[in-house]
Structure formats: C-alpha cells, structure tokens
BAZALO-719630 format. One line per 10 residues: their letters; for each residue z, y, x of N, C-alpha, C, O, CB. Coordinates in pm, 1 decimal. Atoms other than C-alpha are relative to their C-alpha. Last residue first. Glycine has a CB too. Layout:
BEGIN
a	Z Y X Z Y X Z Y X Z Y X Z Y X  ...
***
This chain:
BEGIN
lqigkaklak	34.4 39.9 121.9 4230.7 -1714.9 -840.0 25.6 -132.2 -43.1 -7.0 -167.6 -156.5 -117.3 22.0 -13.5  -15.5 160.6 -6.3 4396.9 -1553.5 -550.6 -44.2 -35.3 -136.5 11.0 26.6 -227.4 161.7 -61.3 32.7  -12.7 9.9 136.8 4290.8 -1172.1 -485.7 4.7 -184.0 -5.0 -74.9 -255.8 55.6 -141.8 90.5 -88.5  -138.1 37.7 63.8 4432.0 -1047.6 -162.6 -2.8 -43.3 -133.7 95.5 -31.0 -206.8 93.3 110.6 0.5  -36.3 -117.5 66.3 4104.0 -855.4 -51.2 134.9 -33.0 -70.1 187.9 50.6 -143.3 -113.1 47.3 -99.2  -31.2 -96.9 -100.4 4041.6 -1122.2 230.0 40.0 123.1 -73.4 90.4 211.0 -3.5 -117.3 25.3 96.5  -114.9 24.9 -77.3 4088.2 -1390.3 -40.6 10.5 106.9 102.4 127.4 138.1 124.9 -3.5 -135.8 61.5  -119.9 -37.4 90.4 3823.3 -1227.8 -271.7 138.5 -17.2 77.1 227.2 67.8 69.6 0.9 -96.2 -135.3  0.0 -129.5 26.0 3562.4 -1236.4 9.1 127.3 52.8 -60.6 201.1 140.4 -15.3 -106.6 25.8 -78.1  -22.6 -75.2 -140.4 3636.3 -1583.7 136.0 22.8 160.4 -36.2 125.8 219.0 -2.7 -146.7 -20.5 110.5
slaqvarsch	-126.1 27.9 -52.3 3632.7 -1715.1 -213.5 73.0 73.5 126.7 183.2 127.7 135.5 -11.0 -126.4 27.2  -73.5 -62.6 89.2 3316.1 -1549.7 -318.3 159.3 0.0 47.6 230.5 97.4 72.0 -27.0 -67.7 -134.3  7.3 -127.5 -29.9 3139.6 -1667.2 -2.8 97.9 92.3 -82.5 161.8 184.2 -31.3 -134.4 36.1 -15.0  -77.4 -19.1 -119.6 3276.9 -2020.3 -81.3 -22.5 155.3 46.2 80.7 210.8 83.8 -46.9 -109.6 115.6  -136.4 22.2 32.5 3165.8 -2001.9 -460.0 74.4 4.9 151.9 184.8 59.4 151.7 18.5 -150.2 -87.0  -60.8 -125.3 79.5 2825.4 -1861.3 -350.5 144.2 -7.8 -7.3 212.3 79.8 45.9 -52.5 11.4 -149.3  -19.3 -111.9 -85.7 2772.1 -2132.5 -82.0 56.0 135.6 -53.2 132.8 213.2 3.7 -121.7 24.3 56.1  -77.6 21.7 -97.0 2840.1 -2421.5 -302.3 39.2 127.4 81.2 152.3 173.7 95.8 -59.3 -95.7 73.6  -114.4 -42.9 54.4 2636.7 -2258.4 -574.3 112.6 -36.2 83.2 210.0 37.9 69.5 13.4 -47.3 -128.2  -13.1 -149.9 39.7 2340.2 -2226.3 -357.9 117.4 22.5 -89.6 157.5 138.6 -97.6 -129.1 52.6 -74.9
tkvsgescgm	-12.5 -65.9 -127.4 2382.0 -2593.6 -211.0 43.5 172.9 -39.2 146.4 231.8 -6.0 -159.8 -20.9 89.4  -158.7 32.7 -19.5 2440.3 -2731.6 -580.4 14.5 60.6 137.5 126.7 108.2 155.5 49.2 -176.8 -4.5  -98.3 -51.6 81.2 2126.4 -2569.0 -678.5 136.6 -11.8 46.7 217.8 80.6 52.8 -9.5 -55.8 -119.1  2.7 -136.0 -39.6 1928.6 -2685.8 -392.8 93.4 83.5 -79.1 162.3 168.1 -22.1 -133.9 52.4 -9.9  -69.1 -38.8 -131.8 2021.7 -3020.4 -446.8 24.8 127.9 40.9 129.5 169.1 90.8 -63.0 -44.4 98.8  -134.5 13.2 49.0 1901.2 -3007.0 -814.7 95.1 22.3 142.9 190.7 99.6 150.6 20.3 -158.7 -80.4  -73.0 122.0 9.4 1579.2 -2913.2 -675.5 138.9 32.4 -19.6 198.5 133.8 16.7 -18.0 -86.0 117.8  -38.4 76.9 -112.7 1405.6 -2591.1 -739.6 77.0 -134.7 -47.3 106.3 -168.7 -161.9 89.8 90.3 94.0  99.0 32.5 -65.8 1226.7 -2387.9 -1015.1 30.7 -76.8 147.1 -56.6 -81.2 233.8 -71.3 119.8 8.0  25.4 -75.1 -129.9 1503.0 -2159.3 -1095.4 -106.0 -58.7 74.9 -141.9 -7.3 180.8 120.1 5.2 88.4
aaateavdmd	25.8 -152.6 42.7 1504.1 -2271.6 -1482.7 -16.3 71.5 134.9 -77.4 178.0 125.8 132.0 72.4 -93.4  99.8 -29.8 78.5 1459.8 -2633.5 -1406.3 -16.4 142.1 -17.1 -130.6 187.6 -12.6 14.1 -62.3 -115.3  123.7 28.8 -99.0 1737.6 -2652.8 -1123.2 -146.2 26.2 -67.0 -231.8 79.5 3.6 4.9 -163.2 49.1  -0.5 -90.4 -92.7 1975.5 -2474.9 -1364.9 -123.0 -24.3 93.1 -211.6 58.2 115.6 129.0 -2.2 67.0  46.1 -127.5 76.1 1902.4 -2710.6 -1645.8 -13.3 114.5 109.6 -120.6 174.8 112.1 113.2 46.0 -123.4  132.7 23.3 3.1 1967.6 -3016.1 -1388.8 -76.6 147.0 -88.1 -178.7 202.4 -47.4 -19.4 -159.4 -78.2  91.8 -11.3 -117.7 2272.6 -2852.8 -1252.2 -150.8 -47.3 -44.9 -245.9 9.0 9.3 58.9 -95.4 126.2  -49.8 108.7 -110.6 2442.8 -2782.4 -1582.4 -107.4 -6.4 114.8 -211.8 58.4 107.8 17.7 -160.8 -69.1  114.9 104.0 17.2 2421.4 -2451.5 -1773.8 42.0 -103.6 111.5 119.8 -83.1 204.6 -165.9 67.2 24.8  -41.7 122.2 4.8 2739.7 -2253.2 -1828.2 -107.2 -105.6 -29.9 -106.8 -183.8 -124.9 100.1 -2.1 -88.7
ewyrmlfaer	68.0 62.1 106.3 2559.9 -1927.7 -1855.2 35.8 -139.1 -52.8 -15.5 -188.8 -153.1 -125.1 -3.1 36.2  -8.1 -105.7 95.6 2815.4 -1757.8 -1639.1 -62.1 -54.7 -131.3 -4.6 -50.1 -240.0 -73.2 130.5 52.3  -143.8 -3.8 33.1 2932.1 -2080.2 -1426.3 -3.7 109.8 -87.1 101.2 126.4 -149.4 103.0 16.5 120.5  -98.4 109.1 2.4 2603.2 -2246.7 -1359.1 133.2 50.4 -62.3 189.0 -24.1 -142.8 24.2 -55.2 146.1  33.9 96.2 85.0 2357.0 -1978.5 -1432.4 91.5 -102.6 -28.8 115.6 -135.6 -144.9 -103.4 -50.2 38.9  -6.2 -28.1 153.9 2538.2 -1707.8 -1273.3 -38.5 -97.0 -94.6 29.5 -109.4 -196.4 -78.2 106.4 -33.5  -149.4 -19.6 61.4 2612.7 -1905.0 -963.2 11.4 36.3 -139.3 77.5 -22.3 -225.0 75.6 108.8 70.7  -66.3 123.5 23.5 2258.8 -2018.3 -920.4 121.6 -0.1 -52.7 155.9 -70.2 -147.8 9.8 -66.4 102.5  64.6 60.5 131.3 2114.1 -1662.8 -975.1 53.9 -141.8 -26.5 75.2 -174.4 -143.3 -164.8 -9.0 12.2  -70.9 -76.0 129.9 2382.9 -1514.3 -721.0 -70.0 -60.6 -137.2 -6.2 -78.6 -240.9 -28.5 185.8 6.3
qrapleqies	-140.9 34.4 36.1 2296.1 -1779.1 -478.3 51.9 52.1 -129.6 108.5 -6.8 -221.7 88.8 47.7 102.9  -15.8 147.8 43.9 1927.9 -1717.8 -495.7 135.4 -68.6 -39.7 153.2 -144.1 -135.3 -47.5 -77.8 106.8  59.0 19.3 129.6 1967.4 -1344.7 -474.0 6.9 -151.2 -65.0 59.2 -184.1 -171.5 -144.2 43.2 14.3  129.6 -9.7 7.7 2225.4 -1328.5 -178.1 -71.9 -49.4 -132.4 -15.7 -132.8 -203.4 -44.4 -64.5 108.6  73.6 144.2 -19.7 2555.9 -1262.3 -300.5 -138.3 25.7 27.8 -199.8 118.6 -24.5 6.7 -99.7 -131.1  21.3 11.7 -173.5 2671.7 -888.7 -271.7 -48.1 -121.3 22.6 -107.9 -130.1 129.8 135.1 13.2 98.1  124.6 -84.1 -33.4 2643.6 -828.3 -642.8 -33.6 -13.0 141.7 -144.3 14.5 187.8 19.2 151.1 -31.8  110.0 46.5 28.8 2889.9 -1116.2 -681.3 -127.5 51.9 13.6 -228.7 -16.3 29.9 11.5 -24.4 -91.4  36.4 108.7 -88.2 3144.7 -938.1 -477.0 -118.1 -90.9 -32.8 -190.2 -129.6 59.2 110.7 -80.2 12.2  69.6 -58.3 -121.1 3119.8 -624.8 -677.4 -49.4 -95.3 106.6 -153.2 -86.5 172.2 90.7 92.9 66.6
eiqrltqarr	127.5 -51.0 55.7 3183.6 -803.8 -1014.6 -84.5 51.9 136.5 -203.8 31.3 158.9 30.7 129.8 -118.7  70.6 111.5 -15.2 3494.9 -978.7 -843.9 -158.0 47.6 -35.5 -248.1 -4.9 30.0 64.2 -117.6 -94.4  -6.8 62.8 -123.0 3630.7 -659.6 -743.7 -103.3 -113.6 4.6 -195.1 -126.2 85.6 139.4 -48.4 25.1  101.8 -79.3 -105.4 3554.0 -499.9 -1054.7 -20.6 -51.9 125.0 -134.9 -50.8 170.6 43.1 134.5 32.5  104.6 5.4 53.1 3745.2 -779.1 -1249.5 -118.8 83.7 71.6 -226.2 32.6 103.4 28.5 32.2 -123.6  58.2 126.3 -56.2 4021.7 -765.9 -1014.7 -138.1 -20.4 -48.2 -223.9 -49.5 35.1 83.8 -122.3 -36.9  19.1 -15.8 -140.7 4061.0 -377.8 -1093.1 -43.6 -131.6 63.3 -131.7 -128.4 149.3 126.6 51.4 64.4  133.5 -81.3 -4.5 4042.9 -445.8 -1474.8 -40.6 34.8 168.5 -159.3 38.6 200.8 24.9 157.5 -96.5  103.7 76.8 54.1 4306.0 -714.2 -1462.5 -133.8 55.6 27.8 -228.1 -4.2 79.8 18.4 -14.7 -139.2  -2.7 111.8 -108.8 4549.8 -503.2 -1253.3 -121.3 -87.4 -26.8 -199.0 -114.1 64.8 139.9 -92.8 -4.1
tsdeaseaqq	76.2 -71.3 -118.5 4484.5 -213.1 -1509.4 -10.0 -98.6 128.8 -103.5 -80.9 206.8 83.6 144.2 45.6  156.0 -16.7 33.4 4554.8 -452.2 -1794.6 -75.6 91.4 119.1 -194.0 80.9 151.1 -18.4 83.2 -159.2  78.0 111.4 -16.2 4868.1 -593.0 -1629.8 -146.6 33.8 -25.2 -240.1 -12.9 39.9 48.0 -106.8 -87.8  15.0 36.8 -128.7 5002.7 -251.9 -1556.9 -84.0 -147.8 28.8 -151.7 -175.9 127.7 141.7 -1.5 52.4  127.2 -68.7 -72.4 4920.9 -142.0 -1895.7 -12.4 -32.1 134.8 -123.9 -23.2 186.1 2.0 151.1 -3.0  -43.4 -115.4 -44.7 5119.5 -426.1 -2043.8 -108.0 91.9 82.8 -207.0 47.9 141.3 114.8 -33.3 76.5  -2.4 -5.1 -137.2 4969.3 -719.3 -2234.1 44.9 162.4 44.8 12.5 256.8 -27.2 -151.5 -49.6 54.5  -122.7 107.9 -52.3 5050.3 -821.7 -2589.7 0.8 39.8 142.0 107.3 9.8 196.1 -32.2 -184.0 -18.1  -112.8 -41.4 42.4 4801.9 -542.5 -2742.0 148.7 -41.6 51.4 252.3 24.7 47.6 -14.2 -24.4 -115.1  -33.0 -146.1 -91.9 4538.8 -619.8 -2533.5 114.7 34.1 -49.5 197.3 68.9 34.8 -103.6 135.5 -12.1
sgeafsytel	-44.3 55.9 -139.5 4549.6 -1014.9 -2659.7 12.1 129.9 83.8 70.4 126.1 192.1 -114.1 -113.9 71.3  -132.9 -21.5 -35.7 4550.5 -878.5 -3024.6 46.5 -56.0 150.9 165.1 -70.0 180.9 81.0 -64.7 -110.5  -78.5 -104.3 76.8 4213.5 -1012.6 -3107.0 137.4 11.8 22.5 198.2 -95.1 16.6 -10.8 -18.9 -133.8  -26.8 43.0 124.5 4045.7 -1205.1 -2829.0 79.0 99.4 -78.5 133.2 192.1 -18.4 64.3 -123.2 7.1  -141.7 54.2 6.2 3905.1 -968.9 -2566.7 21.6 -67.5 -147.9 -28.8 -23.3 -251.2 113.0 127.1 27.5  -54.5 -15.1 121.0 3528.7 -880.5 -2497.6 144.7 -93.7 -6.6 153.4 -207.0 40.7 -114.0 -40.7 -107.8  -77.7 111.3 8.0 3412.5 -782.9 -2180.5 74.9 -3.2 -134.8 140.3 92.6 -176.2 90.8 -3.9 115.5  71.7 133.5 74.2 3129.1 -569.1 -2233.8 81.3 -114.9 -2.9 43.8 -218.0 -58.7 -132.1 -50.1 70.8  50.4 -58.7 137.0 3300.6 -240.9 -2114.3 -56.4 -111.9 -88.9 -48.5 -100.4 -211.2 -117.9 112.8 22.4  -124.0 3.5 85.5 3490.7 -420.1 -1852.3 -31.5 69.5 -148.7 36.5 68.2 -251.3 125.2 83.6 81.4
ldfdgdesas	-33.0 125.6 38.0 3166.3 -519.2 -1666.9 109.8 3.1 -115.0 110.2 -78.0 -207.6 44.4 -75.2 121.5  -134.4 40.5 -10.6 3071.8 -177.5 -1604.1 28.2 -112.0 -86.1 19.6 -103.7 -208.7 88.3 106.7 -28.5  -51.7 77.3 125.6 2729.3 -116.7 -1513.3 133.7 -54.9 11.3 173.2 -121.6 106.9 -88.3 -115.4 -33.7  -70.0 132.0 -40.0 2664.7 179.6 -1271.7 32.4 -81.4 -137.7 68.3 -28.4 -242.9 147.1 32.7 89.1  92.3 94.7 -1.7 2393.3 428.2 -1350.7 86.5 -141.9 13.5 38.0 -254.2 -1.0 -105.2 31.1 117.7  33.5 4.4 124.3 2627.3 718.1 -1440.1 -93.4 -108.1 -24.1 -132.1 -126.7 -139.5 -46.3 118.8 -38.8  -114.0 42.9 85.6 2830.8 684.3 -1122.2 -58.8 -45.6 -148.1 -12.1 -140.4 -211.3 110.8 127.9 -13.6  -99.5 -93.1 55.6 2521.8 751.3 -916.8 93.7 -69.7 -78.1 66.3 -186.9 -103.8 -59.2 105.4 -80.6  25.0 2.5 158.0 2340.4 485.6 -706.7 132.8 112.2 -56.5 245.4 124.1 -8.2 18.1 -192.6 -73.6  -84.2 77.5 55.7 2338.5 584.4 -343.3 1.7 13.4 -146.9 -19.3 120.3 -204.1 117.6 20.3 55.1
efdsmnsfla	-124.2 -65.7 48.4 2034.9 767.8 -205.4 81.1 -124.8 -69.1 22.5 -226.7 -105.9 -35.0 132.0 -111.7  -106.5 13.5 -118.3 1751.2 598.2 -3.2 147.8 49.0 -52.0 245.6 26.2 19.2 -49.1 99.9 137.4  -31.8 132.2 -23.8 1522.0 511.5 -318.9 121.8 -21.6 109.3 196.3 -119.4 115.5 -128.9 -66.9 44.2  -116.0 25.6 97.0 1566.5 875.2 -433.2 36.4 -143.4 41.5 152.9 -182.5 34.2 -41.1 14.3 -169.1  -133.3 -15.3 -41.1 1350.5 959.0 -146.9 113.5 -31.7 -53.6 218.8 -37.1 9.9 17.2 94.7 17.4  -100.2 -64.2 78.4 1050.8 786.3 -258.4 124.7 32.0 40.0 204.7 -61.2 48.8 19.0 -61.3 -94.3  -121.1 -16.4 -70.0 773.0 654.0 -53.1 76.8 100.8 -71.7 36.4 217.1 -74.0 -20.7 36.7 142.2  -58.2 -134.2 37.5 500.5 520.3 -256.7 136.5 3.3 96.9 207.1 -93.8 124.2 35.9 11.8 -179.4  118.1 -80.3 14.4 248.7 210.6 -176.6 78.6 144.1 2.0 14.1 234.2 55.7 -96.5 -37.5 -145.3  85.7 1.6 -78.5 502.5 -30.9 -29.7 -99.8 121.4 -20.8 -142.3 177.1 80.4 -50.1 -122.7 -5.7
nrtkqrrfwd	-86.1 -101.8 -96.8 793.0 82.0 -270.0 -110.5 -19.9 138.1 -95.4 66.3 224.7 201.8 -62.9 35.8  10.1 -144.2 8.2 541.3 16.3 -537.7 73.2 53.7 111.3 55.4 169.1 150.2 50.7 56.0 -129.5  144.3 -82.5 1.3 437.0 -312.7 -426.9 28.1 144.8 -17.7 -34.2 225.2 51.7 -104.4 -46.5 -126.3  42.6 -1.8 -136.8 794.2 -418.9 -351.3 -143.7 53.3 21.0 -180.0 116.2 120.4 11.3 -137.2 54.5  -66.1 -80.5 -65.9 900.3 -315.3 -692.8 -45.3 3.3 146.6 -62.4 111.5 202.9 129.5 -30.0 -19.4  49.3 -141.8 20.3 632.8 -493.0 -850.0 70.7 107.5 50.7 11.9 215.3 58.6 -11.7 28.5 -128.2  124.9 -8.2 -55.8 732.8 -813.1 -693.4 -51.8 136.0 -21.8 -93.9 202.2 73.0 -88.2 -101.5 -53.0  -27.8 -31.4 -149.2 1100.7 -754.0 -785.8 -142.2 8.0 69.0 -155.6 91.4 158.6 98.4 -121.4 74.8  -59.2 -155.1 -29.2 1015.0 -705.7 -1144.1 4.9 13.6 147.8 -41.8 112.9 203.7 162.4 30.6 -63.0  102.5 -83.0 20.2 798.4 -1034.7 -1142.5 21.8 137.1 6.2 -65.9 216.7 39.8 -51.0 -25.9 -107.2
ltcnslirqf	78.6 17.0 -101.4 1083.9 -1217.0 -1016.1 -117.1 84.5 -6.4 -149.1 143.2 96.9 -30.6 -127.4 10.7  -88.6 -84.8 -95.7 1300.0 -1102.2 -1292.1 -96.7 14.7 143.5 -119.4 120.3 202.5 165.4 -87.8 32.1  5.7 -160.9 33.4 1044.0 -1181.2 -1539.2 61.9 62.2 99.4 24.9 172.6 139.6 68.7 49.0 -133.0  117.6 -38.2 -37.3 1021.0 -1543.6 -1390.9 -36.2 150.2 -29.0 -125.1 208.1 33.5 -86.3 -87.4 -58.0  15.3 8.8 -174.0 1377.5 -1589.7 -1393.5 -122.7 45.2 21.6 -128.3 134.5 106.1 10.8 -152.0 76.7  -77.9 -90.4 -48.2 1393.8 -1479.0 -1773.6 -4.1 16.0 143.6 -9.9 125.7 199.0 117.6 -23.6 -40.8  80.4 -129.3 13.6 1084.7 -1692.8 -1857.9 106.9 119.2 57.4 55.9 208.1 125.5 -50.8 27.4 -175.1  105.1 -2.4 -97.3 1291.5 -1999.2 -1696.8 -94.4 131.1 -11.5 -135.9 187.5 89.8 -83.2 -130.1 -17.4  -79.0 -3.0 -145.6 1605.9 -1924.0 -1888.7 -116.9 13.4 115.2 -115.7 96.9 205.7 98.8 -157.7 28.6  -49.2 -140.1 -24.9 1408.9 -1868.8 -2207.8 52.8 25.4 133.1 27.5 129.1 194.4 104.5 35.3 -93.6
lmplenppkd	99.0 -65.6 -20.2 1251.0 -2224.5 -2179.4 25.9 164.1 13.0 -42.4 229.0 92.3 -84.5 -40.9 -100.2  60.8 28.4 -125.3 1559.3 -2383.9 -2106.8 -111.8 82.3 23.5 -127.4 139.8 131.3 -38.0 -134.0 10.8  -81.8 -47.8 -92.5 1747.3 -2229.6 -2412.5 -55.2 -13.2 143.0 -34.1 78.1 222.9 123.3 -63.8 -15.7  -10.0 -138.1 -32.3 1454.7 -2284.5 -2631.3 77.6 66.1 88.9 37.7 172.3 136.9 22.8 52.1 -88.3  78.5 -20.8 -126.4 1387.0 -2655.8 -2594.3 32.7 159.0 16.9 29.9 201.9 132.3 -177.4 -42.4 -14.1  -68.2 55.6 -107.4 1673.5 -2751.2 -2863.0 -53.0 35.0 153.7 15.8 30.5 255.7 -4.2 -144.8 -25.4  -131.4 -62.0 -57.4 1533.7 -2529.1 -3115.7 59.5 -22.7 127.1 93.8 65.4 206.0 95.9 -30.0 -75.0  -139.0 39.7 79.5 1200.4 -2722.2 -3121.6 120.9 94.9 52.0 135.4 128.2 169.6 45.5 -172.0 31.6  -91.8 122.2 -88.0 910.4 -2523.9 -2984.1 95.7 -22.3 -96.9 126.9 51.2 -190.6 80.8 43.7 158.5  21.7 132.1 88.2 678.9 -2302.7 -3229.3 73.3 -110.6 60.4 63.9 -220.5 5.7 -155.3 -45.3 -12.2
gyhealkmms	-62.7 -31.4 121.9 809.4 -1963.2 -3081.8 10.4 -132.3 -90.0 101.4 -161.2 -167.7 -80.5 114.7 -70.8  -63.4 115.6 31.2 694.4 -2068.2 -2759.4 90.1 2.7 -116.5 193.6 -63.8 -122.0 66.4 -40.5 107.0  56.1 109.4 -62.7 433.3 -1816.3 -2655.0 66.7 -139.1 -42.7 -0.6 -242.1 -46.5 10.0 23.5 146.6  152.9 -11.1 22.1 490.5 -1501.9 -2875.4 -47.4 -135.6 50.5 -138.3 -186.1 -15.2 -75.4 130.7 84.1  70.3 -14.1 138.4 861.8 -1537.1 -2920.6 -142.7 -39.1 -17.7 -181.3 -120.3 -101.9 4.3 137.0 -41.3  -49.4 119.7 49.9 941.2 -1659.3 -2561.2 -37.3 0.6 -157.7 -89.5 -97.4 -210.9 158.5 -12.1 31.2  78.9 112.0 -41.4 715.9 -1379.2 -2430.5 50.8 -151.5 -59.4 -28.9 -243.2 -79.2 3.1 3.3 158.5  160.1 -4.2 62.4 875.8 -1117.4 -2638.9 -65.1 -104.1 47.4 -120.5 -168.6 -41.6 -92.4 126.6 37.7  16.6 47.0 123.6 1210.8 -1227.9 -2534.2 -113.7 -4.8 -77.9 -147.2 -91.4 -158.8 69.9 50.3 -58.7  -0.4 136.1 8.8 1134.8 -1223.2 -2178.4 5.4 -41.3 -151.3 -59.3 -136.4 -195.1 115.3 -54.9 80.9
dqvidlaaee	110.3 71.9 -43.5 1000.5 -885.9 -2202.7 9.3 -135.3 -25.9 -76.3 -195.1 -91.0 -22.5 17.9 129.6  96.3 -29.9 89.7 1300.7 -764.4 -2366.3 -113.1 -64.5 26.6 -142.0 -150.9 -56.3 -22.6 125.9 -9.2  -26.3 92.3 112.9 1512.9 -904.8 -2128.2 -70.0 4.9 -113.5 -85.7 -97.9 -179.4 117.0 8.3 -39.7  13.0 158.4 -24.7 1341.7 -774.4 -1845.9 19.4 -84.3 -105.1 -53.2 -178.2 -137.9 91.4 -49.5 95.2  159.3 31.4 14.6 1299.8 -423.9 -1992.6 -24.7 -133.2 31.7 -117.4 -193.0 -23.0 -94.3 85.7 93.6  23.9 -22.2 155.2 1684.1 -391.3 -2064.1 -139.4 -56.3 -4.9 -171.0 -144.3 -84.9 10.1 168.5 -59.5  -56.1 119.7 69.9 1746.1 -508.3 -1693.2 -41.2 -31.9 -127.0 -74.8 -144.9 -162.6 129.5 7.6 -10.2  87.5 95.3 -36.5 1498.4 -226.2 -1575.2 47.1 -154.2 -56.3 -30.0 -241.4 -96.4 -11.1 10.6 155.8  118.7 9.3 97.5 1696.5 11.8 -1789.1 -101.9 -99.3 50.3 -181.7 -142.1 -33.0 -71.4 141.1 -19.5  -10.5 12.2 130.7 2030.7 -95.5 -1623.8 -131.5 18.2 -75.2 -158.9 -73.8 -152.2 96.1 87.9 -41.8
drvhyisrkf	56.0 -153.1 52.4 1926.4 -104.4 -1274.0 4.7 -45.8 -140.0 -67.0 -137.4 -180.2 -173.4 64.5 56.7  -96.0 -120.5 -23.6 2105.6 -353.3 -1043.7 -48.1 135.4 -39.4 -33.9 243.6 17.5 34.2 10.8 144.3  74.4 -112.1 -41.7 1825.6 -589.4 -1036.7 77.8 119.3 21.4 35.8 214.2 87.6 -99.4 27.3 -90.4  120.8 46.9 -88.7 1986.6 -947.6 -1017.7 -44.0 152.3 38.8 -39.6 184.9 157.4 -134.1 -104.3 -89.9  -45.2 54.9 -132.0 2333.3 -866.2 -1159.4 -120.1 -13.0 95.4 -101.2 -0.2 216.4 70.0 -141.6 -18.5  -43.8 -105.3 -69.4 2172.8 -648.3 -1429.4 61.8 -34.4 131.0 64.2 46.0 224.2 85.8 69.9 -78.0  89.0 -87.9 -49.4 1964.8 -943.6 -1524.4 62.5 124.2 75.1 12.6 157.8 182.4 -81.8 39.7 -108.9  56.1 60.5 -90.3 2253.0 -1170.0 -1579.8 -109.3 86.3 78.6 -104.3 99.6 200.9 -46.0 -112.8 -57.9  -80.2 -24.4 -124.0 2435.1 -911.2 -1759.2 -44.4 -69.7 107.6 -17.6 -27.4 220.1 135.2 -30.7 -14.0  -8.5 -166.1 -53.4 2133.4 -831.5 -1985.2 102.3 -29.6 94.0 76.6 28.9 199.2 49.6 137.5 -121.0
arkevsklfd	147.6 -35.6 -61.5 2056.5 -1220.7 -2058.2 16.1 130.5 73.2 -25.6 139.1 188.6 -124.2 18.3 -120.2  -25.3 76.9 -147.6 2437.7 -1278.4 -2124.8 -128.2 10.1 72.9 -129.3 6.6 196.0 42.3 -170.3 -11.7  -127.7 -56.8 -71.1 2432.3 -1020.6 -2386.6 -1.1 -64.0 137.8 13.8 -7.9 246.3 145.2 -36.1 -81.2  27.9 -134.7 -66.0 2091.4 -1128.7 -2535.1 100.4 60.3 93.0 56.9 122.0 190.2 -20.3 97.6 -101.4  30.0 -25.5 -141.9 2149.5 -1484.5 -2561.9 -16.2 115.7 64.9 -18.7 129.8 187.2 -94.2 -50.1 27.8  -104.9 65.3 -73.8 2300.7 -1548.4 -2905.6 -3.2 28.3 140.5 102.8 42.5 201.5 -4.2 -139.6 -17.9  -109.9 -97.9 29.4 2075.9 -1270.6 -3077.4 128.0 -61.5 74.8 223.0 8.6 109.4 25.2 19.1 -169.6  15.7 -115.6 -75.4 1776.0 -1456.8 -2920.6 117.9 101.0 -5.7 143.4 180.6 84.7 -120.8 62.4 -42.9  -15.1 39.8 -108.3 1895.0 -1801.2 -3082.5 -18.3 150.2 103.8 63.3 166.7 194.5 -100.5 -124.4 14.2  -139.3 42.0 -5.7 1955.9 -1638.3 -3420.3 32.5 -61.9 165.7 143.6 -50.0 217.3 23.1 -123.8 -128.5
sleretam	-71.4 -146.3 -1.6 1604.8 -1483.5 -3417.3 152.0 -26.0 30.9 207.3 56.0 104.1 -15.0 85.6 -156.2  46.0 -87.5 -118.2 1447.0 -1797.2 -3309.6 75.8 99.7 20.1 128.4 131.0 126.9 -125.7 53.4 -9.0  -60.6 79.9 -128.2 1659.3 -2016.4 -3553.8 -46.1 66.2 106.2 33.0 67.8 200.5 -39.5 -153.2 17.3  -147.7 -24.4 6.5 1568.7 -1763.0 -3839.0 64.5 -44.9 125.6 139.6 26.7 191.9 65.1 -72.4 -119.4  -12.9 -143.5 -29.4 1190.7 -1746.9 -3769.6 158.9 1.8 3.5 204.2 63.0 100.2 -76.1 107.6 -118.1  18.7 -84.6 89.0 1208.7 -2149.5 -3759.4 0.3 147.3 52.0 27.0 167.7 170.4 91.2 -26.1 -94.8  -88.0 -84.7 46.4 1181.4 -2357.3 -3474.9 -32.6 84.6 -94.0 -146.1 131.5 -86.4 44.1 59.5 84.1  46.4 -130.0 -22.8 963.3 -2658.1 -3464.3 91.8 91.2 -39.4 147.7 67.7 -146.6 -117.9 26.2 -60.0
***
C-alpha cells in the first residue's frame, strides 16, 4: 500500500509529463490542466491504497479515460451549441510552447551559440507541430511509448488495446513524422 508521501511523490513526478501529453491531445491548456487534475484526484481517491509499483499504470489509464471523457463532452457540447469561436484559429496567447517547459542541463545553454539555440528551437517547434497533426490514437501511442518511456505492454494496458495495435500505431506515427520532417529538411 502506498503511503501518502509515496502517492504525493508519484504525482509530483508525473504532473509535467501528464500535462504535456494532455495538451498534445486536447490542444487547450485549461482543459489539459483540468484533465490532469481530475486524473490525479481520481487516482488519490480510488487507488491511493494500491502498491506504489501499480500507480504508474493506473494513472496512465485514468489519464486516458479522462481525456476520452473530455472529447465526449466536447462532442456533446458542440452538437448542442453552435459557437462561432470554434471556427476561429487559435490565438497566440493559447499556444503551448514546448520550449518553455524544455529543461536543459546546467551550463548547456551557455556553451551553445545563438544560431544553434535558434535552430534547435525551430526544429522543436516543427516536431511539436507534426506530433499534433498525428491521428489521436497514433499520437497517444507515440507519446506514451517515446515521451512517457512506457513499454509496449504498459501502453497497451493504458490505451485499452492489444500490443499489436500499439506497435502498429507507433510504427505509423514514426513513419508519418519521419516523412513530414524529412519533407521540411529535418534529419534526426
């Protein structure tokens, strides 16, 4: 059984990655914050008594379910209400900036030139943009496998699908990203 301290430490360790994952899915900062907060509350309320080694899988599953619930609510809301702002492009104020949350090792920025820093920032923006263009399931599988560093079995359990589906989604996501980035002249 996880102690309060272990649960708190776990939640602190996953909050930034969970937010990044959510923002990639819903593309709305406030909604992503709500989803992460709801997921954390549900984990603490319903599964706080589970062993610490089970918390990561439970949290990933809860986060996925909360994200799906958000999409369902949005679909219902959009079916009931016609809002002209839904058809407008996102303002610059609401954009998520990966570079603001990207943490560098101490001293690494000082050693790189302004040109290298700018080139890296542009590359990261392009990669972020291409990740957002992936279909939802491919994006989810890709982020869990390569951002969250989960293995295939953990990702399959969190997504509620087979391991083969996870491999297919990841493969297609990598191919799509590779093709899109290569077309932009980015070689990784």
